[in-house]
LUMTILUM-705788 format. One record per residue (C-alpha): residue in three letters; x, y negated, z negated. Coordinates in Angstrom, 1 decimal, padded with zeros to 4 digits. Layout:
<nodes>
<"Ala"; <X; Y; Z>>
...
</nodes>
This chain:
<nodes>
<"Unk"; <-135.3; -156.1; -217.0>>
<"Unk"; <-132.2; -155.8; -214.7>>
<"Unk"; <-131.3; -152.6; -216.5>>
<"Unk"; <-134.7; -151.1; -215.8>>
<"Unk"; <-134.4; -152.0; -212.1>>
<"Unk"; <-131.0; -150.4; -211.9>>
<"Unk"; <-132.3; -147.2; -213.5>>
<"Unk"; <-135.2; -147.1; -211.1>>
<"Unk"; <-132.9; -147.7; -208.1>>
<"Unk"; <-130.6; -144.8; -209.3>>
<"Unk"; <-133.6; -142.5; -209.7>>
<"Unk"; <-135.0; -143.3; -206.2>>
<"Unk"; <-131.5; -142.8; -204.7>>
<"Unk"; <-131.3; -139.4; -206.4>>
<"Unk"; <-134.7; -138.4; -205.1>>
<"Unk"; <-133.8; -139.5; -201.5>>
<"Unk"; <-130.5; -137.6; -201.7>>
<"Unk"; <-132.1; -134.4; -202.9>>
<"Unk"; <-134.7; -134.7; -200.2>>
<"Unk"; <-132.1; -135.1; -197.5>>
<"Unk"; <-130.2; -132.1; -198.8>>
<"Unk"; <-133.3; -129.9; -198.7>>
<"Unk"; <-134.3; -131.2; -195.3>>
<"Unk"; <-130.8; -130.4; -193.9>>
<"Unk"; <-130.9; -126.9; -195.5>>
<"Unk"; <-134.4; -126.2; -194.0>>
<"Unk"; <-133.3; -127.4; -190.6>>
<"Unk"; <-130.2; -125.2; -190.5>>
<"Unk"; <-132.1; -122.1; -191.9>>
<"Unk"; <-134.8; -122.5; -189.3>>
<"Unk"; <-132.2; -122.9; -186.5>>
<"Unk"; <-130.3; -119.8; -187.7>>
<"Unk"; <-133.5; -117.8; -187.7>>
<"Unk"; <-134.4; -118.9; -184.2>>
<"Unk"; <-130.9; -118.0; -182.9>>
<"Unk"; <-131.3; -114.5; -184.4>>
<"Unk"; <-134.8; -114.0; -182.9>>
<"Unk"; <-136.5; -113.6; -186.3>>
<"Unk"; <-138.8; -116.6; -186.2>>
<"Unk"; <-140.7; -117.7; -183.1>>
<"Unk"; <-141.7; -121.3; -182.5>>
<"Unk"; <-145.4; -122.1; -182.4>>
<"Unk"; <-147.1; -121.6; -179.1>>
<"Unk"; <-146.4; -124.3; -176.5>>
<"Unk"; <-143.1; -125.5; -178.0>>
<"Unk"; <-141.1; -123.8; -175.3>>
<"Unk"; <-139.1; -121.4; -177.5>>
<"Unk"; <-136.5; -120.0; -175.0>>
<"Unk"; <-134.2; -118.8; -177.8>>
<"Unk"; <-136.3; -115.8; -178.6>>
<"Unk"; <-135.5; -112.9; -176.1>>
<"Unk"; <-139.1; -111.7; -176.1>>
<"Unk"; <-140.3; -115.1; -175.1>>
<"Unk"; <-137.7; -115.2; -172.3>>
<"Unk"; <-139.1; -111.9; -171.1>>
<"Unk"; <-142.8; -112.9; -171.3>>
<"Unk"; <-142.0; -116.1; -169.4>>
<"Unk"; <-141.3; -114.0; -166.4>>
<"Unk"; <-144.7; -112.2; -166.5>>
<"Unk"; <-146.6; -114.3; -163.9>>
<"Unk"; <-149.0; -111.7; -162.6>>
<"Unk"; <-152.4; -113.3; -162.2>>
<"Unk"; <-155.3; -111.9; -164.2>>
<"Unk"; <-153.2; -109.2; -165.9>>
<"Unk"; <-154.9; -108.2; -169.1>>
<"Unk"; <-153.1; -107.2; -172.3>>
<"Unk"; <-153.4; -103.8; -173.8>>
<"Unk"; <-152.6; -100.1; -173.1>>
<"Unk"; <-154.0; -098.7; -169.9>>
<"Unk"; <-154.1; -095.0; -169.0>>
<"Unk"; <-153.4; -094.3; -165.3>>
<"Unk"; <-152.6; -091.2; -163.4>>
<"Unk"; <-153.1; -089.3; -160.1>>
<"Unk"; <-150.8; -088.6; -157.2>>
<"Unk"; <-147.5; -086.8; -157.6>>
<"Unk"; <-146.4; -088.4; -154.4>>
<"Unk"; <-146.4; -091.7; -156.4>>
<"Unk"; <-143.7; -090.4; -158.8>>
<"Unk"; <-140.9; -092.5; -157.3>>
<"Unk"; <-143.1; -095.6; -157.5>>
<"Unk"; <-143.9; -094.9; -161.2>>
<"Unk"; <-140.2; -094.6; -161.8>>
<"Unk"; <-138.7; -097.4; -159.8>>
<"Unk"; <-141.5; -099.9; -159.4>>
<"Unk"; <-143.9; -099.6; -162.3>>
<"Unk"; <-140.9; -099.7; -164.7>>
<"Unk"; <-140.1; -103.2; -163.4>>
<"Unk"; <-143.7; -104.4; -164.1>>
<"Unk"; <-143.3; -102.9; -167.7>>
<"Unk"; <-140.1; -104.9; -168.2>>
<"Unk"; <-141.6; -108.1; -166.9>>
<"Unk"; <-145.0; -107.7; -168.7>>
<"Unk"; <-144.5; -105.7; -171.9>>
<"Unk"; <-147.9; -106.6; -173.1>>
<"Unk"; <-149.5; -104.7; -170.2>>
<"Unk"; <-148.6; -101.1; -171.1>>
<"Unk"; <-149.1; -098.4; -168.6>>
<"Unk"; <-149.4; -094.8; -169.8>>
<"Unk"; <-149.3; -092.0; -167.3>>
<"Unk"; <-151.9; -089.4; -168.4>>
<"Unk"; <-151.9; -085.8; -167.4>>
<"Unk"; <-155.3; -084.1; -166.5>>
<"Unk"; <-156.8; -082.1; -169.3>>
<"Unk"; <-156.7; -079.1; -167.1>>
<"Unk"; <-155.1; -078.2; -163.7>>
<"Unk"; <-152.2; -079.9; -161.9>>
<"Unk"; <-151.8; -083.7; -161.6>>
<"Unk"; <-152.6; -085.1; -158.2>>
<"Unk"; <-154.8; -087.5; -156.3>>
<"Unk"; <-157.9; -085.4; -156.7>>
<"Unk"; <-157.5; -084.9; -160.4>>
<"Unk"; <-156.7; -088.6; -160.9>>
<"Unk"; <-159.9; -089.6; -159.1>>
<"Unk"; <-161.8; -087.0; -161.2>>
<"Unk"; <-160.4; -088.5; -164.4>>
<"Unk"; <-161.3; -092.0; -163.2>>
<"Unk"; <-164.9; -091.0; -162.6>>
<"Unk"; <-164.9; -089.4; -166.1>>
<"Unk"; <-163.6; -092.6; -167.7>>
<"Unk"; <-160.4; -091.0; -168.8>>
<"Unk"; <-158.3; -093.5; -166.7>>
<"Unk"; <-158.4; -097.3; -166.2>>
<"Unk"; <-157.3; -096.8; -162.5>>
<"Unk"; <-155.5; -094.1; -160.5>>
<"Unk"; <-152.9; -093.7; -157.8>>
<"Unk"; <-153.8; -091.7; -154.7>>
<"Unk"; <-152.2; -090.5; -151.5>>
<"Unk"; <-155.6; -090.0; -149.8>>
<"Unk"; <-158.8; -091.9; -149.4>>
<"Unk"; <-161.8; -091.6; -151.8>>
<"Unk"; <-164.2; -089.0; -150.6>>
<"Unk"; <-167.9; -089.9; -150.0>>
<"Unk"; <-169.0; -087.4; -152.7>>
<"Unk"; <-166.6; -088.9; -155.2>>
<"Unk"; <-168.0; -092.3; -154.7>>
<"Unk"; <-171.5; -091.0; -154.9>>
<"Unk"; <-170.7; -089.4; -158.3>>
<"Unk"; <-169.1; -092.6; -159.5>>
<"Unk"; <-172.3; -094.5; -158.6>>
<"Unk"; <-174.3; -092.1; -160.6>>
<"Unk"; <-172.3; -093.3; -163.6>>
<"Unk"; <-172.9; -097.0; -162.8>>
<"Unk"; <-169.8; -098.0; -160.8>>
<"Unk"; <-168.2; -097.6; -157.4>>
<"Unk"; <-164.6; -096.8; -156.5>>
<"Unk"; <-162.5; -099.3; -154.5>>
<"Unk"; <-159.3; -098.1; -152.7>>
<"Unk"; <-156.6; -100.7; -152.2>>
<"Unk"; <-153.8; -099.7; -149.8>>
<"Unk"; <-150.4; -100.8; -151.1>>
<"Unk"; <-147.9; -098.7; -149.1>>
<"Unk"; <-147.4; -096.3; -146.2>>
<"Unk"; <-146.2; -092.7; -146.4>>
<"Unk"; <-146.0; -089.8; -143.9>>
<"Unk"; <-146.0; -086.1; -143.8>>
<"Unk"; <-142.7; -084.5; -142.8>>
<"Unk"; <-142.2; -080.9; -141.6>>
<"Unk"; <-139.3; -079.2; -143.3>>
<"Unk"; <-137.4; -076.3; -141.6>>
<"Unk"; <-134.1; -074.5; -142.0>>
<"Unk"; <-131.0; -076.2; -140.7>>
<"Unk"; <-130.2; -073.1; -138.5>>
<"Unk"; <-133.6; -073.2; -136.7>>
<"Unk"; <-133.3; -074.5; -133.2>>
<"Unk"; <-136.6; -076.1; -132.3>>
<"Unk"; <-136.8; -079.5; -130.5>>
<"Unk"; <-140.0; -080.5; -132.4>>
<"Unk"; <-143.7; -079.7; -132.9>>
<"Unk"; <-146.9; -081.2; -131.8>>
<"Unk"; <-149.6; -081.8; -134.5>>
<"Unk"; <-151.7; -079.1; -132.7>>
<"Unk"; <-148.8; -076.6; -133.0>>
<"Unk"; <-148.5; -077.4; -136.7>>
<"Unk"; <-152.2; -076.7; -137.1>>
<"Unk"; <-151.9; -073.4; -135.2>>
<"Unk"; <-149.0; -072.4; -137.4>>
<"Unk"; <-150.9; -073.1; -140.6>>
<"Unk"; <-154.1; -071.4; -139.4>>
<"Unk"; <-152.2; -068.2; -138.2>>
<"Unk"; <-152.7; -068.8; -134.5>>
<"Unk"; <-148.9; -069.2; -134.0>>
<"Unk"; <-146.8; -066.7; -136.0>>
<"Unk"; <-143.4; -066.6; -134.1>>
<"Unk"; <-141.1; -069.5; -133.4>>
<"Unk"; <-140.7; -068.2; -129.8>>
<"Unk"; <-144.3; -069.4; -129.2>>
<"Unk"; <-143.1; -073.0; -129.7>>
<"Unk"; <-139.8; -072.9; -127.8>>
<"Unk"; <-137.7; -071.5; -130.6>>
<"Unk"; <-136.0; -068.1; -131.2>>
<"Unk"; <-137.8; -064.8; -131.5>>
<"Unk"; <-138.3; -065.1; -135.2>>
<"Unk"; <-141.4; -064.7; -137.4>>
<"Unk"; <-142.6; -067.9; -139.1>>
<"Unk"; <-142.7; -067.9; -142.9>>
<"Unk"; <-145.3; -070.5; -143.8>>
<"Unk"; <-145.2; -072.3; -147.2>>
<"Unk"; <-147.7; -074.7; -148.7>>
<"Unk"; <-148.9; -075.8; -152.1>>
<"Unk"; <-152.4; -074.8; -153.0>>
<"Unk"; <-155.5; -077.0; -152.2>>
<"Unk"; <-155.7; -077.8; -155.9>>
<"Unk"; <-152.2; -079.3; -155.9>>
<"Unk"; <-153.1; -082.8; -154.9>>
<"Unk"; <-153.6; -085.4; -152.3>>
<"Unk"; <-150.9; -084.3; -149.9>>
<"Unk"; <-152.5; -080.9; -149.4>>
<"Unk"; <-156.0; -082.4; -149.2>>
<"Unk"; <-154.8; -084.9; -146.6>>
<"Unk"; <-153.1; -082.2; -144.6>>
<"Unk"; <-156.2; -080.0; -144.5>>
<"Unk"; <-158.4; -082.9; -143.6>>
<"Unk"; <-156.3; -084.6; -141.0>>
<"Unk"; <-154.0; -081.9; -139.6>>
<"Unk"; <-156.1; -078.7; -139.9>>
<"Unk"; <-159.3; -080.6; -139.2>>
<"Unk"; <-160.8; -079.0; -142.3>>
<"Unk"; <-160.0; -075.5; -141.2>>
<"Unk"; <-158.8; -073.0; -143.8>>
<"Unk"; <-155.2; -072.0; -144.2>>
<"Unk"; <-154.3; -068.8; -142.4>>
<"Unk"; <-153.7; -065.5; -144.2>>
<"Unk"; <-150.0; -065.8; -143.5>>
<"Unk"; <-149.6; -068.9; -145.8>>
<"Unk"; <-147.5; -068.3; -149.0>>
<"Unk"; <-148.4; -070.7; -151.8>>
<"Unk"; <-145.7; -072.2; -154.0>>
<"Unk"; <-145.9; -074.5; -157.0>>
<"Unk"; <-143.7; -077.5; -156.2>>
<"Unk"; <-141.9; -079.1; -153.3>>
<"Unk"; <-138.6; -078.4; -155.1>>
<"Unk"; <-139.3; -074.7; -155.1>>
<"Unk"; <-140.4; -074.9; -151.4>>
<"Unk"; <-137.2; -076.7; -150.4>>
<"Unk"; <-135.1; -073.9; -152.0>>
<"Unk"; <-137.0; -071.2; -150.1>>
<"Unk"; <-136.8; -073.0; -146.8>>
<"Unk"; <-133.0; -073.5; -147.3>>
<"Unk"; <-132.4; -069.7; -147.4>>
<"Unk"; <-135.0; -068.6; -144.8>>
<"Unk"; <-134.2; -069.4; -141.2>>
<"Unk"; <-137.9; -068.9; -140.2>>
<"Unk"; <-139.5; -070.9; -142.9>>
<"Unk"; <-141.6; -074.1; -142.6>>
<"Unk"; <-143.1; -076.4; -145.2>>
<"Unk"; <-144.7; -079.9; -145.3>>
<"Unk"; <-144.6; -082.6; -147.9>>
<"Unk"; <-144.4; -086.4; -148.3>>
<"Unk"; <-141.7; -087.7; -146.1>>
<"Unk"; <-139.5; -089.3; -148.8>>
<"Unk"; <-139.4; -085.8; -150.5>>
<"Unk"; <-138.1; -084.2; -147.2>>
<"Unk"; <-136.2; -086.5; -145.0>>
<"Unk"; <-133.2; -087.3; -147.3>>
<"Unk"; <-132.7; -083.7; -148.3>>
<"Unk"; <-129.3; -082.1; -147.6>>
<"Unk"; <-130.3; -078.4; -147.7>>
<"Unk"; <-133.1; -078.6; -145.1>>
<"Unk"; <-134.0; -080.7; -142.1>>
<"Unk"; <-137.2; -082.5; -140.9>>
<"Unk"; <-138.6; -081.9; -137.4>>
<"Unk"; <-139.6; -084.5; -134.9>>
<"Unk"; <-143.4; -084.6; -134.4>>
<"Unk"; <-145.6; -085.6; -131.5>>
<"Unk"; <-149.2; -086.0; -130.5>>
<"Unk"; <-148.3; -084.3; -127.2>>
<"Unk"; <-145.5; -082.0; -126.1>>
<"Unk"; <-142.3; -083.9; -125.1>>
<"Unk"; <-143.4; -087.0; -127.0>>
<"Unk"; <-141.6; -086.3; -130.2>>
<"Unk"; <-140.9; -089.0; -132.8>>
<"Unk"; <-138.4; -088.4; -135.6>>
<"Unk"; <-139.3; -089.1; -139.2>>
<"Unk"; <-135.7; -090.1; -139.8>>
<"Unk"; <-133.6; -093.0; -138.4>>
<"Unk"; <-131.4; -091.8; -135.5>>
<"Unk"; <-128.7; -090.7; -135.2>>
<"Unk"; <-129.5; -087.7; -137.3>>
<"Unk"; <-127.1; -087.2; -140.2>>
<"Unk"; <-125.8; -083.6; -140.1>>
<"Unk"; <-125.7; -081.4; -143.1>>
<"Unk"; <-121.9; -081.6; -143.1>>
<"Unk"; <-122.0; -085.3; -143.9>>
<"Unk"; <-124.6; -085.0; -146.7>>
<"Unk"; <-124.8; -086.1; -149.5>>
<"Unk"; <-122.3; -088.9; -148.9>>
<"Unk"; <-124.7; -090.0; -146.1>>
<"Unk"; <-128.4; -089.1; -146.1>>
<"Unk"; <-131.1; -089.4; -143.5>>
<"Unk"; <-133.3; -092.4; -144.0>>
<"Unk"; <-137.0; -092.8; -143.1>>
<"Unk"; <-137.9; -094.1; -139.7>>
<"Unk"; <-139.7; -097.1; -141.2>>
<"Unk"; <-140.6; -098.7; -137.8>>
<"Unk"; <-142.3; -095.6; -136.5>>
<"Unk"; <-144.2; -095.1; -139.7>>
<"Unk"; <-145.4; -098.7; -139.8>>
<"Unk"; <-146.4; -098.8; -136.1>>
<"Unk"; <-148.2; -095.5; -136.2>>
<"Unk"; <-145.9; -094.0; -133.5>>
<"Unk"; <-145.1; -091.1; -135.9>>
<"Unk"; <-147.9; -088.7; -135.7>>
<"Unk"; <-148.8; -088.0; -139.4>>
<"Unk"; <-148.9; -091.2; -141.5>>
<"Unk"; <-151.2; -092.2; -144.4>>
<"Unk"; <-151.7; -095.0; -146.8>>
<"Unk"; <-151.0; -095.0; -150.5>>
<"Unk"; <-153.9; -096.3; -152.5>>
<"Unk"; <-154.7; -097.8; -156.0>>
<"Unk"; <-158.2; -096.6; -156.8>>
<"Unk"; <-160.1; -099.1; -158.9>>
<"Unk"; <-163.4; -098.9; -160.8>>
<"Unk"; <-165.8; -101.6; -159.7>>
<"Unk"; <-167.4; -102.0; -163.1>>
<"Unk"; <-166.8; -105.6; -164.0>>
<"Unk"; <-164.8; -104.6; -167.1>>
<"Unk"; <-161.1; -104.7; -168.2>>
<"Unk"; <-160.3; -101.5; -166.3>>
<"Unk"; <-161.3; -103.2; -163.0>>
<"Unk"; <-159.2; -106.3; -164.0>>
<"Unk"; <-156.2; -104.1; -164.8>>
<"Unk"; <-156.4; -102.0; -161.6>>
<"Unk"; <-156.9; -105.0; -159.3>>
<"Unk"; <-154.1; -107.1; -161.0>>
<"Unk"; <-151.8; -104.1; -160.7>>
<"Unk"; <-152.6; -103.5; -157.0>>
<"Unk"; <-152.2; -107.2; -156.2>>
<"Unk"; <-148.8; -107.2; -157.9>>
<"Unk"; <-147.7; -104.2; -155.7>>
<"Unk"; <-148.7; -106.3; -152.7>>
<"Unk"; <-146.4; -109.2; -153.5>>
<"Unk"; <-143.2; -109.5; -151.3>>
<"Unk"; <-141.0; -108.6; -154.3>>
<"Unk"; <-143.0; -105.4; -155.1>>
<"Unk"; <-143.2; -104.4; -151.5>>
<"Unk"; <-139.4; -104.5; -151.3>>
<"Unk"; <-139.3; -102.3; -154.4>>
<"Unk"; <-141.7; -099.8; -152.8>>
<"Unk"; <-139.5; -099.6; -149.8>>
<"Unk"; <-136.4; -099.1; -152.0>>
<"Unk"; <-138.3; -096.2; -153.7>>
<"Unk"; <-138.5; -094.4; -150.4>>
<"Unk"; <-141.9; -095.5; -148.9>>
<"Unk"; <-142.9; -098.0; -146.3>>
<"Unk"; <-144.1; -101.5; -147.1>>
<"Unk"; <-147.6; -102.2; -145.9>>
<"Unk"; <-147.1; -106.0; -145.5>>
</nodes>
């Protein structure tokens, strides 16, 4: 009887030993896999070893849906897409933003809103407000368009470094672009014909805003030469003493090869788009002119505008994505990023 008990005890001891060995091996294999990021712990166990879970733990944007969302629109927004949206993508990799070009024509605020109405985008970025006719067309398709301001921009007037003009009023800029003023001598400058450059009306929100708010919806004059991009225009202004061009202030103010003019609502009341003192060409690019943020935010600078996220009000995931994105841009951290990208924070 004692021999049977001894055999049973040895058998049980062997079973327990084998069990402990396999349990230890299992523990070490699982731990090794976790350290190498190949196995994730079940949800709710606080797996901080997995790099992806560490990244996802930082995504605390309220109501942000998962999925891939097409967005598009304003070329003015390009620095924000590069420097701000990329941060959101890093923080929230399950919210995928895909910038989508228009099926025809140039990208811009207008084409972005058109694509939004045609359900080709989840939301769009715009450097101008939604037009009444655009909202009316959207309503015909069962939704409305909501514009959420998230930043401030301005229009800067670019001229050649050798042009000696103290500044321009908004009325003088209008008269130049409608061919009523054709020589710099008419605005206190040298006896020199004005070479006028603009992108076409189809180019985007900046031109539309300029026509609406500076030209008061008048047509461009016959003396206006149309160019494709701001880069091309800057090159032309840099080699033509009589040239003039307008664009989003962050695209003009820091440039080394041209300078931006002070603007005023009345003669002698000029406000610079850059922080004073002005950085001369000889010190650029080691030093560059910076935006006059205070004047833009207060409205003292004569031509300012808001940057908008345009959102479908349709009660669907597109609306959720657009509103969550806009709300994230309005957080203190994102506003700081917007300012670092060259624009002015709105709050």
